[in-house]
N, C-alpha and C positions, 0 to 999 in steps of 0.2 A: 595520103593524108598529109597536109602541110604541118610542119613543126614550127613552134615558136622558139625563139632563141633561148628562152629560159627552160625549155625541155631538155637542154644539154647542160652538163656541168664539166668544165675544164679544170685542170689542176695545175698549180705551179708549186715549185719547190723553193723553200727558204734555205738556201745553201750558204752556210757561214763562210766557206772557202772551198776551193777545188780540192785541197788536201783533206778537208773534212769529208767530202763526198767520196774520195778514194778510200779513206779509212773505213767508211760505212760499207762500201762495196767489199772491202777485205773481210769485214766481219760477216757479211751476208754469204760470202763464198764458204766461210768456215761452217756456217749453219747448214748450208746445202750439202756440204761434205758429210756432215753427221747424219743427215737424212738418208743419203745413199748408203752409207756404211751400215746403219741400223737395219734398213730394209733387206739388204743382201745377207746380213748376218743370219737371217732366218734360214738360209740354205744350209748353214752349219748346224743350227738347232734341230732341223728336221731329222737327219740320221741319228743324232744323239738321243733325242727324245723317243724316236721310234724303237730303238733298242732298249732304252731305259724303262719304258712303260709297256713293252711288248705290244706295240700298236701295228695295225695294218696300214697300208698306204692311204686309204680313205680317211682313216682317223687322224693320222699325223698331218695330213694336208689341211687340217683345221688351223695349223700354224699360219699358213698363208691366208686362209679364209678369214680368220680372226683379224689379222693385220690389215688386210685391204678392205674388209667390210667396214672397218672403222672410218674410212674416208666418207662413206655414205652416211654414217651415223653422226659424225662430228663436223662435217664440212659446213652445213648451213648455220649451226650455232656458232661456228668459228667466224663465219662472215658477219654475223650479227655482233660478235664480240669486237671485231675490227671497227665496225661502225660506231660502237659505243665508246671504246677506250683508245682507238687509234692503232696504227701499225706497230709502233715500237713497243708499247705495253703488251700487245697481243703476242709479239715475238717472245717477250720475257715469260709470259704465262705458258706459251707453248714449250719453251725450253725447260721450265720447271716441271711441267706435267710429264715431259719425256724423262726427266731425271727421277721423278717419283715412280714412273713405270719401270725404269731400270732397277730401282731399289726393290721393287716388288718381286724381282727374281730371287732375292735372298730368302724370304719365307717360302716361296714356291719350291726352291731347291732344298730347304731344310726339312719340309714335311716328308717326302717330296710329293707334289700333286700336279698332274697334268692340267687339271682345270684351273689351278692357280697360275700356272705358266700362261695359259690362254688369257686369263684376266689381266696379268701383267702386260701381255702383248697388246691387249685392247687399250689399256691406259697409255702405254708407250706410243701406239699408233695415233691415239687421240691427240697427243702433244705434237706429233709429226704433222698431223692434219692442220692444227692451228698454226704451226710454223709455216707450212706451205701456203695456206690461205692468206696469211698476212705478208709473207716474204715475197711471193711471186708478184703480186700487184705493186708492192713497194719498189721492187727492183725495176719493174716496167715503167713506173712513174718517175723514178729517180734519174731524170735526164730527158733529152729530146725524144719525142714520140717516134721519130724516124728510126732511132737505134734501139728501141725497146726490146725487140726480139734478139738483137745482138747481145745486149747486156744480160738478158735472161738465159740465153744460150751459154754465155760465159760462166754464170753461176751454176747452171745445170751441168756443165762440164766437170765441175768439182763434185757435184752429186755423183756423177759417173765414176770419178776417181775413187770416191768412197766405196762405191759398188765393186770396183775392181780390186781394191785392197782387202776388203772385209773377208772374203773367203780364205785368203792365206793367213791373215791374223787370227780369225776365229778358228780355223782348222788347227793352227799351232797351239792355241790356248785351250781349246775345248776337246776336239777330237783326238789330237795327238796325246794330250795330257791324260785323257780318259782311256786311252788305249783302244778306242773305237770298239766298244763292247758289242757283242753279237747276241742275237736272240738265243742261240744255243747255250751261251754262258749263263744267261739269265734263267733259262729253263732248268738248269741243274741246281738252282738254289730254291729254298723254301723258307717260310716263316721268318724268324728274326734275321737269318742270314741274308734272305732276299731283301728285307728292309734295309739292313746295314749296307748292302751292296748298292742299293738305289740311292741312299743318302750320300755315300761316297762318290758315286758317279755324278750325281746332281750337283755336288759341291764344286765341280770343275766349272760350272756355269757362273758361280758367284763372283769370282775374282774379276773376270772380264767386265761384268755388268756393274761392279762397284766402280771400276775405272771409268766406265761410260757415264755413270751417274755423276761422278765428280766432275768430269769434263763438261757435262751439260749444265750443271749448276754454275761452274766458272764462266761458261759462255753466257748464261743468263745474267750473271752479275755484270759481265763486260757490256752486254747490250743495254742493260739498265743505266750504266754509267756513261755510255757513249752519247755524245751530243749529235744525235741523228738529225739530218735535214728534215724539217717539218713539211708535211703535205697539206696544202690549203686549197680551197675552192677559189676559182677566179672571181673577182668582184662582179656582181651583177648577174651571176650565172646560177644562183641558188634557185631551186624549184620552190614554189609557194606551197603551203600545206594543201594536200589533196591533189596536187598536180604532178606528183612524182610518177612517171610512167612505170608500167609493170615490166618485169624481166621478160615475160612471155610475149611481149610485143616486139621483141628483137629477134628477127629470123636468124641472123648470123650466130647469136648466142645459142639458140635452141639446136641448130644444126651442129654447132661446135661441141655441145654437150655429148651428142651422139658420137661425133668423131673422137672425142677424148675417151669415151667409154670403150670404143672399138680399138683404138690405138693402145691404150693401157692393157687391155685384154690380150691383144696380139703379141705385144712385147714380152709380157710375163709368161704367156703360154709357150712361146718358142723357147724361152730360157728354161722353163719347167720340163720340157720334153727333150731337151738336147742330149742328156745322158742316155736315155733309153733309145733315142734315135741313132746317135753316133755308134752305140755299142751293137747295133744290129749287124748281122753277118754281111748283108749286102750294102752296108753304108761304110762304117769305119772298122768293123770287125775287131773291136778291142773291148777290154774289160770295162765295167762301169767306173772303176776308180781311175783308169787312164782317160776315159771319156770325159770325166768331170773336169780335167785340166783345161779342156777346150771351152768350157763355159766362161772362163775369164777372157778368152779371145772375143766372145760375143759381147760381153759388157765392156771390155776394153775398147772395142771398135766404136761403141757408142760414145765413150769418153773422147776419143780422138776426133770423131765426127763432130762433136759439139765445139771443140776448139776451132776446127775448120769452118763449121757453120757460123760461128760467131763472127768470123771475118767476112764470109760470103754474104751474110744478111745485111751488111753495111752497103752492099752494092746491088743486091737482088731483092725484089719484093718478097715478103714473107710467104704469101700465098703461093707464089710461083715456085719457090724452092721447096715448100711443103709438098706441092703436087708432084714435082720431079722426084723427090725422095720416095714418096709413096708408090709411084709407078715403078721405080727401080726395085723397091721391096717386093711388089707383086711379081715382077719378072724373076727375081732371085728365088722366091718361094716356089714359083711354078717350075723353074728349071730343076730345083731340088726334088720336087715331087716326080718329075718326069725322068730323072736320072738315078744313077747308083754310084757307089764308091766315093772317091775323093771329091768328085764334082758335086754330088749331092750334099756332102758334108760341108764343104767350104762355101757353097752358095747360101746355105742356111745360116752359117756363121756370119757371113758378110751382111746379113740383114741388120745386125746390130749397129753397124756403121750408119746405115740410112735411117734407123730409128732415131738417131741422135738429136736432130733438131725438131722432132715432131711435138714433144710435150711443150717446150717453151713457145713454139710457133702457134700451136693450137690455143694455148693459154692467152697469148697477146692478141691473137685474132678474135678470140671469143669475147674478151672484155673491151674491145676497141669501141671508142665513142660512147661508152655507157655512163660516164660522168658519175653522178651520185649513186648509181647502181653498181659501181665497180666492186665494192666490198661483197655485196650479195652475190653478184655474178661470179666472183672468185670462189665463193663457197659452193655454188652450184657446179661449177666446172670441176672443182676438186672432188666433189662427191661422185663424179663420173669415173674416178679411178677405181670404183667398185667393179668395173669391167675386169680388173685383174683378178677378182675373186670368182667371176661368173664364166668368162670365156674359157679358162683352163678346164673347168668342169665340162663345158660343152664339147671341147675338143677331145676330152677323155671319153665321153660317151660315143663320139664319132670313131675314135681309135678302137674302141671295143668292137665296133661293127665292121669297119673296113681296114683296120690296121693303122699303126702309127705313121707309116710313110704317107699314105693318102690323106690322113687326118689334117695335114697342114693346109688343106683347102680352107679350113676355118680362118686362120690368120690372113690368108691371101684375100679372102672376101672382105675382111676388115680393112685391109689396106686399100682396096678399091674405093671404099667409101671415103677414106681419108684423102685420097687423090681428088675425088669429086669436091670435097670441102675446100681444099686448097685452090682448086680451079675456079669454082663458082660459088660454093655455099658460104664462103667467109666474108663476102661483101656485105657491109652493114645495110640493112633495109628494113623498113617497118611496114 
């Protein structure tokens, strides 16, 4: 089908100065750092809440399900919000919503109530979704299209920095302070003693989240005061009423949504199973506590890979590098499944390094050449992060049948599709 020129919408940036653009990028990296920090802090909440409320693993995994399901619930409304009020105001609303979600941990801990903790997580994740939906396309547009993936990889590297730091900070403030309560300790208490114990242990969550809330509100104020470069449509490129094309007419976006779903699911699934996998006698033969230290290597590899990827994407096509990384990820997971001991452990840990450029690359490829539809497409792509809530459950079901070792076939299959998308599926076509 032949397209008219007005079916596309290009963007240009009113940049007051190069210094202003650099300051804006600095603010954006701080926002992405907070997103990564908050998402990974859930890994510290899980063991704490499990012991606090005497939950089994299926119940306590509602922490991750609540957090990542919010991307599906709030992504499309966030895209509409960006269209209505613009990127900068949407960022402010996202930060303030995150701050409110963090403050909701105070009454949840005061009661204490597991359901209230889940509600606080949903609100917090709703703000994260709004920030990601507005922040990712803004960074992509804030400069030459050729280097969009490079810029987004740079900001996502700071997201990974937050993910790497959060377990240590959260562990020191929550688990260490709380004395890592066990189910045996809780079982010995009844009535008012049990309630007092829970209130005391839950209170250790309050101080960190007060600090987080204050930081988020300060960032929201800074973004509101910052003179961000404004994004405008190029003259003459506006679509006339009734002529705006549908999102679903763009093949590269539809295939990109599936790729984003599978990638997010594969990355979170591997991280979720690492402790159980490494502690197996035929893999790492270590205690779960010792195995948990290796989770930082997985996420730290993603951080390092994003800094490297940011440079590589200036000279290598985004789709080409995405395909290469996905193929290497498939090979590493396959070797881990087929081997034992240190080889199996380190090959699965190295997958984190090759996950590094996948999210920003999938995002920029998915919204490429969408013009006026960029805001909505951003929301749809972000909703695909719900794969992080679905794929781990799928691998869990597989692990129950064939074992944890062989269950990594699930993320391996996910990476095969991501490789296809980078090789062929990402090319814009209607």
